[in-house]
Jmol script that loads the backbone (N, CA, C; Angstrom):
load data "model"
ATOM      1  N   MET A   1     -43.720  21.364  24.018  1.00  0.00           N
ATOM      2  CA  MET A   1     -42.101  21.095  23.688  1.00  0.00           C
ATOM      3  C   MET A   1     -42.078  20.035  23.242  1.00  0.00           C
ATOM      4  N   GLY A   2     -43.059  19.204  22.204  1.00  0.00           N
ATOM      5  CA  GLY A   2     -42.562  17.845  21.477  1.00  0.00           C
ATOM      6  C   GLY A   2     -41.895  18.201  20.669  1.00  0.00           C
ATOM      7  N   PRO A   3     -42.661  19.203  19.969  1.00  0.00           N
ATOM      8  CA  PRO A   3     -42.166  19.986  18.665  1.00  0.00           C
ATOM      9  C   PRO A   3     -40.218  20.168  18.379  1.00  0.00           C
ATOM     10  N   VAL A   4     -39.823  21.155  19.509  1.00  0.00           N
ATOM     11  CA  VAL A   4     -38.753  21.554  19.401  1.00  0.00           C
ATOM     12  C   VAL A   4     -37.916  19.870  19.699  1.00  0.00           C
ATOM     13  N   THR A   5     -38.535  18.797  20.736  1.00  0.00           N
ATOM     14  CA  THR A   5     -37.781  17.664  20.753  1.00  0.00           C
ATOM     15  C   THR A   5     -37.376  16.940  19.603  1.00  0.00           C
ATOM     16  N   GLU A   6     -38.833  16.812  18.709  1.00  0.00           N
ATOM     17  CA  GLU A   6     -38.587  16.115  17.024  1.00  0.00           C
ATOM     18  C   GLU A   6     -37.224  16.844  16.132  1.00  0.00           C
ATOM     19  N   ILE A   7     -37.444  18.083  16.347  1.00  0.00           N
ATOM     20  CA  ILE A   7     -36.892  19.044  15.582  1.00  0.00           C
ATOM     21  C   ILE A   7     -35.189  18.745  16.062  1.00  0.00           C
ATOM     22  N   SER A   8     -34.909  18.451  17.324  1.00  0.00           N
ATOM     23  CA  SER A   8     -33.785  18.671  17.347  1.00  0.00           C
ATOM     24  C   SER A   8     -33.216  17.024  17.296  1.00  0.00           C
ATOM     25  N   GLN A   9     -33.993  15.681  17.650  1.00  0.00           N
ATOM     26  CA  GLN A   9     -33.797  14.736  17.471  1.00  0.00           C
ATOM     27  C   GLN A   9     -33.243  14.524  15.538  1.00  0.00           C
ATOM     28  N   VAL A  10     -34.272  15.309  14.681  1.00  0.00           N
ATOM     29  CA  VAL A  10     -34.089  14.250  13.145  1.00  0.00           C
ATOM     30  C   VAL A  10     -32.963  15.290  12.966  1.00  0.00           C
ATOM     31  N   THR A  11     -32.675  16.732  13.205  1.00  0.00           N
ATOM     32  CA  THR A  11     -31.874  17.369  13.205  1.00  0.00           C
ATOM     33  C   THR A  11     -30.262  16.643  13.544  1.00  0.00           C
ATOM     34  N   GLY A  12     -29.986  16.042  15.005  1.00  0.00           N
ATOM     35  CA  GLY A  12     -29.770  14.969  15.860  1.00  0.00           C
ATOM     36  C   GLY A  12     -29.261  14.150  14.206  1.00  0.00           C
ATOM     37  N   ALA A  13     -29.684  13.167  13.715  1.00  0.00           N
ATOM     38  CA  ALA A  13     -30.068  12.047  12.895  1.00  0.00           C
ATOM     39  C   ALA A  13     -29.709  12.198  11.736  1.00  0.00           C
ATOM     40  N   PHE A  14     -29.907  13.942  10.950  1.00  0.00           N
ATOM     41  CA  PHE A  14     -29.349  13.950   9.959  1.00  0.00           C
ATOM     42  C   PHE A  14     -28.079  14.073   9.905  1.00  0.00           C
ATOM     43  N   PHE A  15     -27.178  14.676  11.120  1.00  0.00           N
ATOM     44  CA  PHE A  15     -25.796  15.284  11.165  1.00  0.00           C
ATOM     45  C   PHE A  15     -25.217  13.675  11.400  1.00  0.00           C
ATOM     46  N   GLU A  16     -25.519  12.586  11.984  1.00  0.00           N
ATOM     47  CA  GLU A  16     -24.838  11.012  11.635  1.00  0.00           C
ATOM     48  C   GLU A  16     -25.232  11.177  10.668  1.00  0.00           C
ATOM     49  N   MET A  17     -26.326  10.923   9.983  1.00  0.00           N
ATOM     50  CA  MET A  17     -26.009  10.992   8.554  1.00  0.00           C
ATOM     51  C   MET A  17     -25.196  11.244   7.824  1.00  0.00           C
ATOM     52  N   LEU A  18     -24.630  12.395   7.818  1.00  0.00           N
ATOM     53  CA  LEU A  18     -24.285  13.378   7.092  1.00  0.00           C
ATOM     54  C   LEU A  18     -22.561  12.925   7.151  1.00  0.00           C
ATOM     55  N   GLY A  19     -22.222  12.794   8.923  1.00  0.00           N
ATOM     56  CA  GLY A  19     -20.865  12.273   8.863  1.00  0.00           C
ATOM     57  C   GLY A  19     -20.510  11.255   8.516  1.00  0.00           C
ATOM     58  N   ASP A  20     -21.900  10.180   8.383  1.00  0.00           N
ATOM     59  CA  ASP A  20     -21.164   8.664   7.953  1.00  0.00           C
ATOM     60  C   ASP A  20     -21.316   8.250   6.354  1.00  0.00           C
ATOM     61  N   LEU A  21     -21.713   9.986   5.524  1.00  0.00           N
ATOM     62  CA  LEU A  21     -22.003   9.690   4.251  1.00  0.00           C
ATOM     63  C   LEU A  21     -20.274  10.304   3.606  1.00  0.00           C
ATOM     64  N   ARG A  22     -20.329  11.092   4.647  1.00  0.00           N
ATOM     65  CA  ARG A  22     -18.600  11.728   4.597  1.00  0.00           C
ATOM     66  C   ARG A  22     -17.742  10.753   4.413  1.00  0.00           C
ATOM     67  N   ALA A  23     -17.534   9.516   5.627  1.00  0.00           N
ATOM     68  CA  ALA A  23     -16.273   9.280   5.758  1.00  0.00           C
ATOM     69  C   ALA A  23     -17.050   8.128   5.097  1.00  0.00           C
ATOM     70  N   ARG A  24     -17.824   7.503   4.398  1.00  0.00           N
ATOM     71  CA  ARG A  24     -18.141   6.611   3.104  1.00  0.00           C
ATOM     72  C   ARG A  24     -17.974   7.355   1.907  1.00  0.00           C
ATOM     73  N   THR A  25     -17.751   8.702   1.793  1.00  0.00           N
ATOM     74  CA  THR A  25     -17.358   9.111   0.307  1.00  0.00           C
ATOM     75  C   THR A  25     -15.572   8.807   0.834  1.00  0.00           C
ATOM     76  N   GLN A  26     -15.191   9.442   1.543  1.00  0.00           N
ATOM     77  CA  GLN A  26     -13.763   9.296   2.067  1.00  0.00           C
ATOM     78  C   GLN A  26     -12.893   7.432   1.398  1.00  0.00           C
ATOM     79  N   ARG A  27     -14.275   5.841   2.066  1.00  0.00           N
ATOM     80  CA  ARG A  27     -13.168   5.484   1.827  1.00  0.00           C
ATOM     81  C   ARG A  27     -13.544   4.756   0.397  1.00  0.00           C
ATOM     82  N   LEU A  28     -14.858   5.180  -0.131  1.00  0.00           N
ATOM     83  CA  LEU A  28     -14.950   5.010  -2.036  1.00  0.00           C
ATOM     84  C   LEU A  28     -13.723   5.953  -2.399  1.00  0.00           C
ATOM     85  N   GLU A  29     -13.369   7.393  -2.630  1.00  0.00           N
ATOM     86  CA  GLU A  29     -12.354   7.645  -2.847  1.00  0.00           C
ATOM     87  C   GLU A  29     -11.314   6.930  -2.780  1.00  0.00           C
ATOM     88  N   ASP A  30     -10.586   6.697  -1.395  1.00  0.00           N
ATOM     89  CA  ASP A  30      -9.571   5.324  -1.439  1.00  0.00           C
ATOM     90  C   ASP A  30      -9.498   4.692  -2.125  1.00  0.00           C
ATOM     91  N   LEU A  31     -10.716   3.777  -2.682  1.00  0.00           N
ATOM     92  CA  LEU A  31     -10.590   2.592  -3.059  1.00  0.00           C
ATOM     93  C   LEU A  31     -10.419   2.813  -4.713  1.00  0.00           C
ATOM     94  N   VAL A  32     -11.196   3.946  -5.046  1.00  0.00           N
ATOM     95  CA  VAL A  32     -11.276   4.062  -6.399  1.00  0.00           C
ATOM     96  C   VAL A  32      -9.131   4.794  -6.327  1.00  0.00           C
ATOM     97  N   PHE A  33      -8.901   5.365  -5.794  1.00  0.00           N
ATOM     98  CA  PHE A  33      -7.344   5.689  -6.257  1.00  0.00           C
ATOM     99  C   PHE A  33      -6.999   4.100  -6.275  1.00  0.00           C
ATOM    100  N   LYS A  34      -6.872   3.585  -5.202  1.00  0.00           N
ATOM    101  CA  LYS A  34      -6.226   1.873  -5.307  1.00  0.00           C
ATOM    102  C   LYS A  34      -6.452   1.566  -6.448  1.00  0.00           C
ATOM    103  N   LEU A  35      -8.188   0.941  -7.333  1.00  0.00           N
ATOM    104  CA  LEU A  35      -7.526   0.435  -7.990  1.00  0.00           C
ATOM    105  C   LEU A  35      -7.027   1.656  -9.208  1.00  0.00           C
ATOM    106  N   GLY A  36      -7.560   2.259  -9.588  1.00  0.00           N
ATOM    107  CA  GLY A  36      -6.216   3.243 -10.493  1.00  0.00           C
ATOM    108  C   GLY A  36      -5.182   3.139 -10.055  1.00  0.00           C
ATOM    109  N   THR A  37      -4.374   2.615  -8.780  1.00  0.00           N
ATOM    110  CA  THR A  37      -3.410   2.449  -9.068  1.00  0.00           C
ATOM    111  C   THR A  37      -2.611   0.868  -9.737  1.00  0.00           C
ATOM    112  N   LEU A  38      -3.551   0.026  -9.145  1.00  0.00           N
ATOM    113  CA  LEU A  38      -3.434  -1.173  -9.361  1.00  0.00           C
ATOM    114  C   LEU A  38      -4.186  -1.383 -11.011  1.00  0.00           C
ATOM    115  N   ASN A  39      -4.718  -0.124 -11.941  1.00  0.00           N
ATOM    116  CA  ASN A  39      -4.517  -0.720 -13.098  1.00  0.00           C
ATOM    117  C   ASN A  39      -3.634  -0.518 -13.617  1.00  0.00           C
ATOM    118  N   GLU A  40      -2.809   0.996 -13.400  1.00  0.00           N
ATOM    119  CA  GLU A  40      -1.621   1.444 -13.508  1.00  0.00           C
ATOM    120  C   GLU A  40      -0.600   0.140 -13.818  1.00  0.00           C
ATOM    121  N   THR A  41      -0.612  -0.263 -12.576  1.00  0.00           N
ATOM    122  CA  THR A  41       0.327  -1.918 -12.645  1.00  0.00           C
ATOM    123  C   THR A  41       0.777  -2.351 -13.895  1.00  0.00           C
ATOM    124  N   VAL A  42      -0.835  -2.614 -13.924  1.00  0.00           N
ATOM    125  CA  VAL A  42      -1.250  -3.596 -14.525  1.00  0.00           C
ATOM    126  C   VAL A  42      -0.870  -3.557 -16.393  1.00  0.00           C
ATOM    127  N   GLU A  43      -0.899  -2.271 -16.413  1.00  0.00           N
ATOM    128  CA  GLU A  43      -1.314  -1.805 -17.711  1.00  0.00           C
ATOM    129  C   GLU A  43       1.370  -1.486 -17.981  1.00  0.00           C
ATOM    130  N   LEU A  44       1.942  -1.419 -16.721  1.00  0.00           N
ATOM    131  CA  LEU A  44       2.990  -1.509 -16.729  1.00  0.00           C
ATOM    132  C   LEU A  44       3.408  -2.408 -17.165  1.00  0.00           C
ATOM    133  N   ALA A  45       2.805  -3.720 -16.518  1.00  0.00           N
ATOM    134  CA  ALA A  45       3.298  -4.803 -17.195  1.00  0.00           C
ATOM    135  C   ALA A  45       3.073  -5.525 -18.591  1.00  0.00           C
ATOM    136  N   ALA A  46       2.076  -5.131 -19.120  1.00  0.00           N
ATOM    137  CA  ALA A  46       1.855  -5.529 -20.649  1.00  0.00           C
ATOM    138  C   ALA A  46       2.988  -4.714 -21.248  1.00  0.00           C
ATOM    139  N   HIS A  47       3.292  -3.694 -21.112  1.00  0.00           N
ATOM    140  CA  HIS A  47       4.678  -2.710 -22.053  1.00  0.00           C
ATOM    141  C   HIS A  47       6.202  -2.606 -21.333  1.00  0.00           C
ATOM    142  N   ILE A  48       6.054  -3.266 -19.867  1.00  0.00           N
ATOM    143  CA  ILE A  48       7.927  -3.654 -19.717  1.00  0.00           C
ATOM    144  C   ILE A  48       8.503  -5.072 -19.511  1.00  0.00           C
ATOM    145  N   PRO A  49       9.014  -5.785 -20.948  1.00  0.00           N
ATOM    146  CA  PRO A  49       9.254  -7.159 -20.821  1.00  0.00           C
ATOM    147  C   PRO A  49      10.124  -7.245 -19.366  1.00  0.00           C
ATOM    148  N   ARG A  50      11.468  -6.405 -19.429  1.00  0.00           N
ATOM    149  CA  ARG A  50      12.288  -6.877 -18.623  1.00  0.00           C
ATOM    150  C   ARG A  50      11.736  -6.535 -16.882  1.00  0.00           C
ATOM    151  N   ILE A  51      11.848  -7.914 -16.095  1.00  0.00           N
ATOM    152  CA  ILE A  51      11.354  -8.204 -14.666  1.00  0.00           C
ATOM    153  C   ILE A  51      11.761  -6.736 -14.086  1.00  0.00           C
ATOM    154  N   PRO A  52      13.573  -5.906 -14.295  1.00  0.00           N
ATOM    155  CA  PRO A  52      13.849  -5.601 -13.385  1.00  0.00           C
ATOM    156  C   PRO A  52      13.432  -4.121 -13.232  1.00  0.00           C
ATOM    157  N   ASP A  53      12.725  -4.140 -14.695  1.00  0.00           N
ATOM    158  CA  ASP A  53      12.218  -2.357 -14.793  1.00  0.00           C
ATOM    159  C   ASP A  53      10.907  -2.841 -14.635  1.00  0.00           C
ATOM    160  N   LEU A  54      10.585  -3.535 -14.956  1.00  0.00           N
ATOM    161  CA  LEU A  54       9.236  -3.705 -14.840  1.00  0.00           C
ATOM    162  C   LEU A  54       8.946  -3.406 -12.357  1.00  0.00           C
ATOM    163  N   LEU A  55      10.489  -4.186 -12.624  1.00  0.00           N
ATOM    164  CA  LEU A  55       9.598  -4.365 -11.273  1.00  0.00           C
ATOM    165  C   LEU A  55       9.543  -2.730  -9.445  1.00  0.00           C
ATOM    166  N   GLY A  56      11.149  -2.318 -10.965  1.00  0.00           N
ATOM    167  CA  GLY A  56      11.190  -0.615 -10.333  1.00  0.00           C
ATOM    168  C   GLY A  56      10.136   0.146 -10.612  1.00  0.00           C
ATOM    169  N   GLN A  57       9.238  -0.297 -11.704  1.00  0.00           N
ATOM    170  CA  GLN A  57       7.962   0.882 -12.070  1.00  0.00           C
ATOM    171  C   GLN A  57       7.079   0.645 -11.256  1.00  0.00           C
ATOM    172  N   VAL A  58       6.695  -0.388 -10.593  1.00  0.00           N
ATOM    173  CA  VAL A  58       5.787  -1.073  -9.816  1.00  0.00           C
ATOM    174  C   VAL A  58       5.973  -0.768  -8.366  1.00  0.00           C
ATOM    175  N   LEU A  59       7.228  -0.315  -8.224  1.00  0.00           N
ATOM    176  CA  LEU A  59       7.337  -0.149  -7.163  1.00  0.00           C
ATOM    177  C   LEU A  59       7.275   1.784  -6.888  1.00  0.00           C
ATOM    178  N   GLN A  60       7.601   2.093  -7.907  1.00  0.00           N
ATOM    179  CA  GLN A  60       8.040   3.767  -7.928  1.00  0.00           C
ATOM    180  C   GLN A  60       6.006   4.033  -7.628  1.00  0.00           C
ATOM    181  N   THR A  61       5.227   2.922  -8.457  1.00  0.00           N
ATOM    182  CA  THR A  61       3.532   3.510  -8.492  1.00  0.00           C
ATOM    183  C   THR A  61       3.140   3.006  -7.002  1.00  0.00           C
ATOM    184  N   THR A  62       3.631   2.024  -6.815  1.00  0.00           N
ATOM    185  CA  THR A  62       3.037   1.853  -4.986  1.00  0.00           C
ATOM    186  C   THR A  62       3.230   2.761  -4.006  1.00  0.00           C
ATOM    187  N   MET A  63       4.728   3.437  -4.516  1.00  0.00           N
ATOM    188  CA  MET A  63       5.020   4.029  -3.473  1.00  0.00           C
ATOM    189  C   MET A  63       4.785   5.586  -3.410  1.00  0.00           C
ATOM    190  N   ARG A  64       3.955   5.432  -4.973  1.00  0.00           N
ATOM    191  CA  ARG A  64       3.659   7.123  -4.679  1.00  0.00           C
ATOM    192  C   ARG A  64       2.198   7.386  -4.199  1.00  0.00           C
ATOM    193  N   ALA A  65       1.729   5.525  -4.337  1.00  0.00           N
ATOM    194  CA  ALA A  65      -0.478   5.544  -4.082  1.00  0.00           C
ATOM    195  C   ALA A  65       0.044   5.504  -2.882  1.00  0.00           C
ATOM    196  N   VAL A  66       0.924   4.586  -1.739  1.00  0.00           N
ATOM    197  CA  VAL A  66       0.516   4.876  -0.521  1.00  0.00           C
ATOM    198  C   VAL A  66       1.778   6.448   0.233  1.00  0.00           C
ATOM    199  N   ARG A  67       2.122   7.221  -0.876  1.00  0.00           N
ATOM    200  CA  ARG A  67       3.219   8.284  -0.216  1.00  0.00           C
ATOM    201  C   ARG A  67       4.421   8.149   0.415  1.00  0.00           C
ATOM    202  N   ALA A  68       4.777   7.073   0.467  1.00  0.00           N
ATOM    203  CA  ALA A  68       6.233   6.451   1.005  1.00  0.00           C
ATOM    204  C   ALA A  68       7.726   7.077   0.251  1.00  0.00           C
ATOM    205  N   THR A  69       8.595   7.697   0.693  1.00  0.00           N
ATOM    206  CA  THR A  69       9.800   8.177   0.163  1.00  0.00           C
ATOM    207  C   THR A  69      10.547   7.064   0.434  1.00  0.00           C
ATOM    208  N   LEU A  70      10.362   5.800   0.998  1.00  0.00           N
ATOM    209  CA  LEU A  70      11.478   5.015   0.953  1.00  0.00           C
ATOM    210  C   LEU A  70      10.644   3.761   0.647  1.00  0.00           C
ATOM    211  N   GLY A  71      10.925   2.602  -0.238  1.00  0.00           N
ATOM    212  CA  GLY A  71      10.777   1.419  -0.493  1.00  0.00           C
ATOM    213  C   GLY A  71      11.745   1.119  -1.393  1.00  0.00           C
ATOM    214  N   SER A  72      10.740  -0.834  -1.186  1.00  0.00           N
ATOM    215  CA  SER A  72      12.048  -1.887  -1.800  1.00  0.00           C
ATOM    216  C   SER A  72      10.992  -2.986  -2.462  1.00  0.00           C
ATOM    217  N   ILE A  73      11.448  -3.683  -2.667  1.00  0.00           N
ATOM    218  CA  ILE A  73      10.547  -5.074  -3.584  1.00  0.00           C
ATOM    219  C   ILE A  73      11.687  -5.909  -3.271  1.00  0.00           C
ATOM    220  N   MET A  74      11.497  -7.238  -2.335  1.00  0.00           N
ATOM    221  CA  MET A  74      12.374  -8.250  -2.418  1.00  0.00           C
ATOM    222  C   MET A  74      12.124  -9.350  -3.176  1.00  0.00           C
ATOM    223  N   ILE A  75      13.265 -10.338  -3.476  1.00  0.00           N
ATOM    224  CA  ILE A  75      12.557 -11.336  -3.598  1.00  0.00           C
ATOM    225  C   ILE A  75      13.447 -12.310  -2.361  1.00  0.00           C
ATOM    226  N   LEU A  76      12.029 -13.498  -2.910  1.00  0.00           N
ATOM    227  CA  LEU A  76      12.055 -14.708  -1.436  1.00  0.00           C
ATOM    228  C   LEU A  76      13.190 -15.666  -2.194  1.00  0.00           C
ATOM    229  N   ASP A  77      14.074 -16.004  -1.366  1.00  0.00           N
ATOM    230  CA  ASP A  77      14.876 -17.601  -1.933  1.00  0.00           C
ATOM    231  C   ASP A  77      14.533 -18.698  -1.392  1.00  0.00           C
ATOM    232  N   ARG A  78      13.750 -19.614  -1.246  1.00  0.00           N
ATOM    233  CA  ARG A  78      13.325 -20.252  -0.949  1.00  0.00           C
ATOM    234  C   ARG A  78      13.797 -21.298  -0.238  1.00  0.00           C
ATOM    235  N   GLU A  79      14.667 -21.610  -0.933  1.00  0.00           N
ATOM    236  CA  GLU A  79      15.879 -22.867  -0.533  1.00  0.00           C
ATOM    237  C   GLU A  79      17.111 -22.074   0.161  1.00  0.00           C
ATOM    238  N   ARG A  80      17.287 -21.010   0.262  1.00  0.00           N
ATOM    239  CA  ARG A  80      18.603 -20.795   0.672  1.00  0.00           C
ATOM    240  C   ARG A  80      18.003 -19.818   1.964  1.00  0.00           C
ATOM    241  N   GLN A  81      16.359 -19.776   1.942  1.00  0.00           N
ATOM    242  CA  GLN A  81      15.401 -19.017   2.945  1.00  0.00           C
ATOM    243  C   GLN A  81      15.922 -17.355   3.668  1.00  0.00           C
ATOM    244  N   THR A  82      16.305 -16.762   2.502  1.00  0.00           N
ATOM    245  CA  THR A  82      16.694 -14.972   2.738  1.00  0.00           C
ATOM    246  C   THR A  82      16.324 -14.601   1.432  1.00  0.00           C
ATOM    247  N   LEU A  83      15.512 -13.299   1.672  1.00  0.00           N
ATOM    248  CA  LEU A  83      15.484 -12.291   0.274  1.00  0.00           C
ATOM    249  C   LEU A  83      16.155 -11.300  -0.114  1.00  0.00           C
ATOM    250  N   ARG A  84      16.211 -11.769  -0.975  1.00  0.00           N
ATOM    251  CA  ARG A  84      17.411 -10.400  -1.978  1.00  0.00           C
ATOM    252  C   ARG A  84      16.692  -8.881  -2.051  1.00  0.00           C
ATOM    253  N   THR A  85      17.339  -7.703  -2.494  1.00  0.00           N
ATOM    254  CA  THR A  85      16.708  -6.671  -2.912  1.00  0.00           C
ATOM    255  C   THR A  85      16.369  -6.636  -4.558  1.00  0.00           C
ATOM    256  N   ALA A  86      14.782  -6.207  -5.010  1.00  0.00           N
ATOM    257  CA  ALA A  86      15.177  -6.755  -6.565  1.00  0.00           C
ATOM    258  C   ALA A  86      15.298  -5.179  -7.155  1.00  0.00           C
ATOM    259  N   ALA A  87      13.815  -4.154  -6.065  1.00  0.00           N
ATOM    260  CA  ALA A  87      14.266  -2.730  -7.112  1.00  0.00           C
ATOM    261  C   ALA A  87      14.236  -2.084  -5.447  1.00  0.00           C
ATOM    262  N   SER A  88      14.422  -0.887  -5.790  1.00  0.00           N
ATOM    263  CA  SER A  88      14.629  -0.234  -4.175  1.00  0.00           C
ATOM    264  C   SER A  88      14.324   1.281  -4.895  1.00  0.00           C
ATOM    265  N   ARG A  89      14.458   1.859  -4.231  1.00  0.00           N
ATOM    266  CA  ARG A  89      13.827   3.771  -4.206  1.00  0.00           C
ATOM    267  C   ARG A  89      14.145   4.852  -2.897  1.00  0.00           C
ATOM    268  N   GLY A  90      14.646   5.401  -2.655  1.00  0.00           N
ATOM    269  CA  GLY A  90      15.016   6.345  -2.133  1.00  0.00           C
ATOM    270  C   GLY A  90      16.071   6.324  -0.920  1.00  0.00           C
ATOM    271  N   PHE A  91      16.614   5.090  -1.258  1.00  0.00           N
ATOM    272  CA  PHE A  91      17.935   4.426  -0.487  1.00  0.00           C
ATOM    273  C   PHE A  91      18.926   5.356  -0.619  1.00  0.00           C
ATOM    274  N   PRO A  92      20.239   5.201   0.169  1.00  0.00           N
ATOM    275  CA  PRO A  92      21.183   6.376   0.013  1.00  0.00           C
ATOM    276  C   PRO A  92      22.127   4.417  -1.043  1.00  0.00           C
ATOM    277  N   SER A  93      22.450   4.493  -2.419  1.00  0.00           N
ATOM    278  CA  SER A  93      23.102   3.252  -3.308  1.00  0.00           C
ATOM    279  C   SER A  93      23.742   2.579  -1.973  1.00  0.00           C
ATOM    280  N   ASP A  94      24.713   3.399  -1.191  1.00  0.00           N
ATOM    281  CA  ASP A  94      25.527   2.220  -0.768  1.00  0.00           C
ATOM    282  C   ASP A  94      24.948   1.494  -0.085  1.00  0.00           C
ATOM    283  N   LEU A  95      23.489   1.736   0.729  1.00  0.00           N
ATOM    284  CA  LEU A  95      22.935   0.749   1.426  1.00  0.00           C
ATOM    285  C   LEU A  95      22.501  -0.167   1.411  1.00  0.00           C
ATOM    286  N   ILE A  96      22.147  -0.226  -0.163  1.00  0.00           N
ATOM    287  CA  ILE A  96      21.341  -1.264  -0.666  1.00  0.00           C
ATOM    288  C   ILE A  96      21.666  -2.209  -1.310  1.00  0.00           C
ATOM    289  N   GLY A  97      23.135  -2.246  -2.599  1.00  0.00           N
ATOM    290  CA  GLY A  97      23.759  -2.974  -2.741  1.00  0.00           C
ATOM    291  C   GLY A  97      23.059  -4.192  -3.454  1.00  0.00           C
ATOM    292  N   ASP A  98      24.019  -4.898  -2.928  1.00  0.00           N
ATOM    293  CA  ASP A  98      23.192  -6.864  -2.669  1.00  0.00           C
ATOM    294  C   ASP A  98      22.906  -7.340  -1.586  1.00  0.00           C
ATOM    295  N   VAL A  99      22.366  -6.324  -1.259  1.00  0.00           N
ATOM    296  CA  VAL A  99      21.571  -7.392   0.843  1.00  0.00           C
ATOM    297  C   VAL A  99      20.635  -8.047   0.432  1.00  0.00           C
ATOM    298  N   GLU A 100      21.360  -9.294   1.976  1.00  0.00           N
ATOM    299  CA  GLU A 100      20.489 -10.086   1.558  1.00  0.00           C
ATOM    300  C   GLU A 100      20.344 -10.610   3.198  1.00  0.00           C
ATOM    301  N   ILE A 101      18.872 -10.786   3.310  1.00  0.00           N
ATOM    302  CA  ILE A 101      18.505 -11.095   4.817  1.00  0.00           C
ATOM    303  C   ILE A 101      17.546 -12.165   5.354  1.00  0.00           C
ATOM    304  N   LYS A 102      17.918 -12.427   5.879  1.00  0.00           N
ATOM    305  CA  LYS A 102      17.729 -14.487   6.406  1.00  0.00           C
ATOM    306  C   LYS A 102      16.219 -13.525   6.581  1.00  0.00           C
ATOM    307  N   VAL A 103      14.806 -14.921   6.404  1.00  0.00           N
ATOM    308  CA  VAL A 103      14.190 -15.179   7.111  1.00  0.00           C
ATOM    309  C   VAL A 103      14.095 -15.326   8.001  1.00  0.00           C
ATOM    310  N   GLY A 104      13.134 -14.315   9.142  1.00  0.00           N
ATOM    311  CA  GLY A 104      13.195 -14.092  10.903  1.00  0.00           C
ATOM    312  C   GLY A 104      13.785 -13.006  11.512  1.00  0.00           C
ATOM    313  N   ASP A 105      14.707 -12.121   9.970  1.00  0.00           N
ATOM    314  CA  ASP A 105      16.033 -11.162  10.697  1.00  0.00           C
ATOM    315  C   ASP A 105      14.859 -10.152   9.995  1.00  0.00           C
ATOM    316  N   GLY A 106      15.111  -8.988  10.854  1.00  0.00           N
ATOM    317  CA  GLY A 106      14.599  -7.599  10.699  1.00  0.00           C
ATOM    318  C   GLY A 106      13.012  -7.396  10.251  1.00  0.00           C
ATOM    319  N   VAL A 107      12.796  -6.535   9.842  1.00  0.00           N
ATOM    320  CA  VAL A 107      11.151  -6.691   9.671  1.00  0.00           C
ATOM    321  C   VAL A 107      10.705  -7.554   8.528  1.00  0.00           C
ATOM    322  N   ALA A 108      11.041  -7.290   6.915  1.00  0.00           N
ATOM    323  CA  ALA A 108      10.731  -8.000   5.804  1.00  0.00           C
ATOM    324  C   ALA A 108      10.535  -9.511   6.543  1.00  0.00           C
ATOM    325  N   GLY A 109      11.777  -9.919   7.068  1.00  0.00           N
ATOM    326  CA  GLY A 109      12.217 -11.154   6.487  1.00  0.00           C
ATOM    327  C   GLY A 109      11.498 -11.935   8.676  1.00  0.00           C
ATOM    328  N   LYS A 110      11.014 -11.154   9.302  1.00  0.00           N
ATOM    329  CA  LYS A 110       9.589 -11.704   9.682  1.00  0.00           C
ATOM    330  C   LYS A 110       8.521 -11.580   9.391  1.00  0.00           C
ATOM    331  N   VAL A 111       8.238 -10.854   8.457  1.00  0.00           N
ATOM    332  CA  VAL A 111       6.923 -10.802   7.389  1.00  0.00           C
ATOM    333  C   VAL A 111       6.902 -11.984   6.996  1.00  0.00           C
ATOM    334  N   VAL A 112       7.520 -12.064   6.292  1.00  0.00           N
ATOM    335  CA  VAL A 112       7.729 -13.652   5.176  1.00  0.00           C
ATOM    336  C   VAL A 112       7.434 -14.585   6.432  1.00  0.00           C
ATOM    337  N   GLN A 113       8.357 -14.784   8.082  1.00  0.00           N
ATOM    338  CA  GLN A 113       7.757 -15.931   8.058  1.00  0.00           C
ATOM    339  C   GLN A 113       6.568 -15.691   8.704  1.00  0.00           C
ATOM    340  N   SER A 114       6.321 -14.723   9.642  1.00  0.00           N
ATOM    341  CA  SER A 114       4.718 -15.281   9.911  1.00  0.00           C
ATOM    342  C   SER A 114       3.763 -14.753   8.654  1.00  0.00           C
ATOM    343  N   GLY A 115       4.387 -14.511   7.557  1.00  0.00           N
ATOM    344  CA  GLY A 115       3.137 -14.372   6.490  1.00  0.00           C
ATOM    345  C   GLY A 115       1.885 -13.963   6.164  1.00  0.00           C
ATOM    346  N   SER A 116       2.059 -13.146   6.990  1.00  0.00           N
ATOM    347  CA  SER A 116       1.526 -11.787   7.396  1.00  0.00           C
ATOM    348  C   SER A 116       2.493 -10.359   7.785  1.00  0.00           C
ATOM    349  N   SER A 117       1.464  -8.856   6.676  1.00  0.00           N
ATOM    350  CA  SER A 117       2.079  -8.025   7.516  1.00  0.00           C
ATOM    351  C   SER A 117       1.942  -7.129   8.370  1.00  0.00           C
ATOM    352  N   SER A 118       0.173  -7.999   9.295  1.00  0.00           N
ATOM    353  CA  SER A 118      -0.262  -6.980  10.265  1.00  0.00           C
ATOM    354  C   SER A 118       0.632  -7.594  11.399  1.00  0.00           C
TER     355      SER A 118
END
end "model"
wireframe off; spacefill off
backbone 0.3
color backbone group
């Protein structure tokens, strides 16, 4: 019964290592994709001189990377403690306009207030 047990243990260890390798490969592929997205964003910054145009392109690139259908970039006015939409994608135009959110209000305001996205 000894050799059968050893073969079973080796087989189990092999499949465990295979599963670990697959998980690590997936994480590596994800990191490579994110690095490519970051590189694309840096390239955009070098070629788009107008900040509003750049923010729109950065948002579009980021949304594509995370497969989002809605997104916005907001700028913090520290003096007034408000957030203003600088770029948005996927929202109806009548919802965006000149929206201002107070720090602490809504999801974006709470993230700014806490200093963390988690």
